[in-house]
C-alpha positions as CSV (number, residue, x, y, z in Angstrom):
1,X,-73.1,-140.8,91.0
2,X,-71.9,-141.7,94.5
3,X,-72.3,-140.3,98.0
4,X,-69.6,-137.9,99.0
5,X,-67.7,-139.5,102.0
6,X,-66.9,-136.2,103.7
7,X,-68.9,-133.8,105.8
8,X,-66.8,-130.8,105.0
9,X,-65.4,-129.2,101.8
10,X,-61.6,-129.2,101.2
11,X,-61.4,-125.8,102.9
12,X,-63.2,-127.1,106.0
13,X,-66.6,-125.6,105.3
14,X,-69.3,-127.7,106.8
15,X,-71.5,-129.6,104.5
16,X,-74.7,-129.7,106.4
17,X,-76.7,-131.7,103.9
18,X,-74.4,-134.1,102.0
19,X,-75.5,-134.9,98.4
20,X,-74.2,-136.7,95.4
21,X,-70.9,-136.0,93.8
22,X,-71.2,-134.7,90.2
23,X,-70.0,-137.1,87.6
24,X,-68.9,-136.3,84.0
25,X,-72.2,-137.5,82.7
26,X,-74.1,-135.5,85.4
27,X,-72.3,-132.4,84.3
28,X,-73.3,-132.8,80.7
29,X,-76.9,-133.3,81.8
30,X,-76.7,-130.0,83.8
31,X,-75.2,-128.2,80.9
32,X,-77.9,-129.5,78.5
33,X,-80.6,-128.5,80.9
34,X,-79.2,-125.0,80.7
35,X,-79.7,-125.1,77.0
36,X,-76.1,-125.8,76.1
37,X,-76.0,-129.1,74.3
38,X,-74.3,-128.4,71.0
39,X,-71.9,-131.0,69.5
40,X,-69.1,-128.5,69.0
41,X,-67.5,-125.7,71.0
42,X,-68.8,-123.2,68.5
43,X,-72.4,-124.5,68.8
44,X,-72.2,-124.4,72.6
45,X,-70.7,-120.9,72.5
46,X,-73.6,-119.7,70.4
47,X,-76.1,-121.3,72.7
48,X,-74.3,-119.8,75.7
49,X,-75.2,-116.4,74.4
50,X,-78.9,-117.2,74.8
51,X,-78.5,-118.2,78.5
52,X,-79.9,-115.7,81.0
53,X,-77.9,-114.5,84.0
54,X,-80.2,-116.4,86.3
55,X,-79.7,-119.6,84.4
56,X,-75.9,-119.2,84.3
57,X,-75.9,-118.5,88.1
58,X,-78.0,-121.6,88.6
59,X,-75.7,-123.7,86.5
60,X,-72.5,-122.7,88.3
61,X,-74.2,-123.1,91.6
62,X,-75.3,-126.7,90.7
63,X,-71.8,-127.4,89.4
64,X,-70.2,-126.1,92.6
65,X,-72.5,-128.0,94.9
66,X,-72.0,-131.1,92.8
67,X,-68.2,-131.2,92.9
68,X,-68.3,-130.9,96.6
69,X,-71.1,-133.3,97.3
70,X,-73.4,-130.7,98.9
71,X,-77.2,-130.7,98.4
72,X,-77.2,-127.1,99.6
73,X,-75.8,-124.1,97.9
74,X,-72.3,-123.0,99.2
75,X,-72.7,-119.4,97.9
76,X,-70.9,-116.9,100.1
77,X,-73.7,-114.6,101.5
78,X,-71.6,-112.0,103.1
79,X,-68.0,-110.9,103.5
80,X,-65.2,-111.0,101.0
81,X,-63.3,-114.0,99.7
82,X,-59.6,-113.9,98.9
83,X,-57.3,-115.3,96.2
84,X,-54.2,-115.8,98.2
85,X,-53.7,-112.6,100.1
86,X,-55.8,-110.5,97.7
87,X,-59.4,-109.7,98.3
88,X,-62.0,-110.3,95.6
89,X,-65.1,-108.3,94.8
90,X,-67.3,-107.5,97.8
91,X,-70.6,-109.4,97.8
92,X,-72.7,-106.3,97.3
93,X,-71.1,-105.8,93.8
94,X,-71.4,-109.4,92.7
95,X,-74.7,-109.1,90.8
96,X,-73.4,-106.0,88.9
97,X,-70.3,-107.8,87.8
98,X,-72.0,-111.0,86.8
99,X,-74.6,-109.1,84.9
100,X,-71.8,-107.3,83.0
101,X,-70.0,-110.6,82.4
102,X,-73.1,-112.1,80.8
103,X,-73.7,-108.9,78.8
104,X,-70.2,-109.0,77.4
105,X,-70.5,-112.6,76.4
106,X,-73.8,-112.0,74.7
107,X,-72.5,-109.0,72.8
108,X,-69.2,-110.5,71.8
109,X,-68.4,-111.0,68.1
110,X,-69.5,-114.2,66.5
111,X,-65.9,-114.6,65.4
112,X,-64.6,-114.8,68.9
113,X,-62.9,-118.2,69.6
114,X,-65.3,-120.4,71.7
115,X,-62.3,-121.3,73.9
116,X,-61.7,-117.7,74.7
117,X,-65.4,-117.2,75.5
118,X,-65.3,-120.1,77.9
119,X,-62.1,-118.9,79.5
120,X,-63.6,-115.5,80.1
121,X,-66.7,-117.1,81.8
122,X,-64.3,-119.1,83.9
123,X,-62.1,-116.1,84.8
124,X,-65.3,-114.2,85.7
125,X,-66.1,-117.0,88.3
126,X,-62.6,-116.8,89.7
127,X,-62.7,-113.0,90.0
128,X,-66.2,-113.1,91.5
129,X,-65.3,-115.9,93.9
130,X,-68.9,-116.4,94.8
131,X,-68.6,-119.7,96.7
132,X,-67.2,-120.6,100.1
133,X,-65.1,-123.3,98.4
134,X,-64.5,-124.9,95.0
135,X,-64.4,-121.7,93.0
136,X,-61.3,-122.9,91.1
137,X,-62.9,-126.3,90.3
138,X,-66.1,-124.6,89.2
139,X,-64.2,-122.3,86.9
140,X,-62.1,-125.0,85.4
141,X,-65.2,-127.1,84.7
142,X,-67.1,-124.2,83.1
143,X,-64.1,-123.3,80.9
144,X,-63.8,-126.9,79.7
145,X,-67.3,-126.9,78.3
146,X,-66.1,-124.7,75.5
147,X,-62.9,-126.6,74.7
148,X,-62.6,-129.4,72.2
149,X,-61.7,-131.9,75.0
150,X,-65.3,-131.8,76.1
151,X,-66.1,-133.7,72.9
152,X,-63.3,-136.3,73.1
153,X,-63.9,-140.0,74.0
154,X,-61.6,-139.5,77.0
155,X,-63.8,-136.7,78.4
156,X,-64.5,-138.7,81.6
157,X,-60.8,-138.8,82.4
158,X,-60.4,-135.1,81.5
159,X,-63.3,-134.2,83.8
160,X,-61.7,-136.1,86.6
161,X,-58.6,-133.9,86.1
162,X,-60.3,-130.5,85.9
163,X,-62.7,-131.3,88.8
164,X,-60.0,-132.5,91.2
165,X,-59.3,-130.4,94.3
166,X,-55.9,-128.8,94.3
167,X,-55.4,-130.1,97.8
168,X,-56.1,-133.7,96.6
169,X,-53.8,-133.2,93.7
170,X,-51.0,-132.0,95.9
171,X,-51.4,-134.9,98.3
172,X,-51.4,-137.3,95.3
173,X,-48.2,-135.8,93.9
174,X,-47.2,-135.7,90.3
175,X,-49.3,-133.9,87.7
176,X,-51.5,-131.0,88.8
177,X,-53.5,-129.1,86.2
178,X,-53.2,-125.3,86.0
179,X,-56.0,-123.2,87.5
180,X,-57.4,-120.0,86.0
181,X,-55.3,-117.0,87.1
182,X,-56.2,-113.5,85.8
183,X,-53.6,-110.9,85.2
184,X,-55.1,-107.5,85.4
185,X,-53.2,-104.5,84.1
186,X,-50.7,-102.9,86.4
187,X,-52.4,-100.6,88.9
188,X,-55.8,-102.3,88.6
189,X,-57.4,-104.3,91.4
190,X,-59.4,-107.5,91.4
191,X,-61.5,-106.1,94.3
192,X,-62.6,-103.1,92.2
193,X,-65.7,-103.9,90.1
194,X,-64.9,-101.4,87.4
195,X,-61.4,-102.7,87.0
196,X,-62.7,-106.3,86.8
197,X,-65.4,-105.4,84.2
198,X,-62.9,-103.5,82.1
199,X,-60.5,-106.4,82.2
200,X,-63.1,-109.0,81.2
201,X,-64.2,-106.7,78.3
202,X,-60.7,-106.4,77.0
203,X,-60.4,-110.1,76.8
204,X,-63.3,-110.2,74.4
205,X,-62.4,-107.2,72.3
206,X,-58.6,-107.1,71.8
207,X,-56.1,-109.7,70.7
208,X,-53.1,-108.6,72.9
209,X,-51.0,-111.2,71.1
210,X,-47.8,-110.6,73.0
211,X,-49.3,-110.1,76.5
212,X,-49.9,-112.6,79.2
213,X,-53.6,-112.0,80.0
214,X,-54.3,-115.1,82.1
215,X,-53.3,-118.7,82.6
216,X,-55.7,-121.7,82.6
217,X,-56.0,-125.4,82.2
218,X,-55.7,-125.2,78.4
219,X,-53.3,-122.3,78.2
220,X,-54.3,-118.8,76.9
221,X,-56.7,-119.2,74.0
222,X,-56.3,-116.8,71.1
223,X,-59.2,-114.3,70.7
224,X,-59.8,-115.5,67.1
225,X,-59.0,-118.9,65.7
């Protein structure tokens, strides 16, 4: 790990107490500490179902702080974040939606594709948008844990891609990985907790083979392999 050279996040949020930047190895250590250390996506998905809401919240907070080099949490304590010009879930409903997200994951069928399970967790992070910055990177990293690339010899390079800020990628030019983008049904709002919960539930219960449900770094994973 190395010291983060900047005192602000990419969105200009002040980092009052700079820390270490999270490395690929550091991520795997964090994930293992949360009880997710299986050698295959399926094993990790099964372990994920035993993780408590508090442990999941702590894991994504640690990941978010790590990718931004902040020793302090960057959780948004009040107000509403936006994805583009669309508001996300108000802070006061955040716990309810995260609790439902974890419940849906725990109660999902054992036959659900681990990649879809990871994508749903990542989409939940995007829709909750709990951090002042780095929500997209945090989601991409969490989703990647349940994909086969996490087990490849080239994981360190893959981690560098999924954890790269979009602003840095744009400035670099060339290839830029897709982020997680949810597509709620027409008439539904990403700022409405009930709509968001229903959307996440549908991703774990119906195949929707011909529908575009979301985009992500690895495409749209089928519900079942």
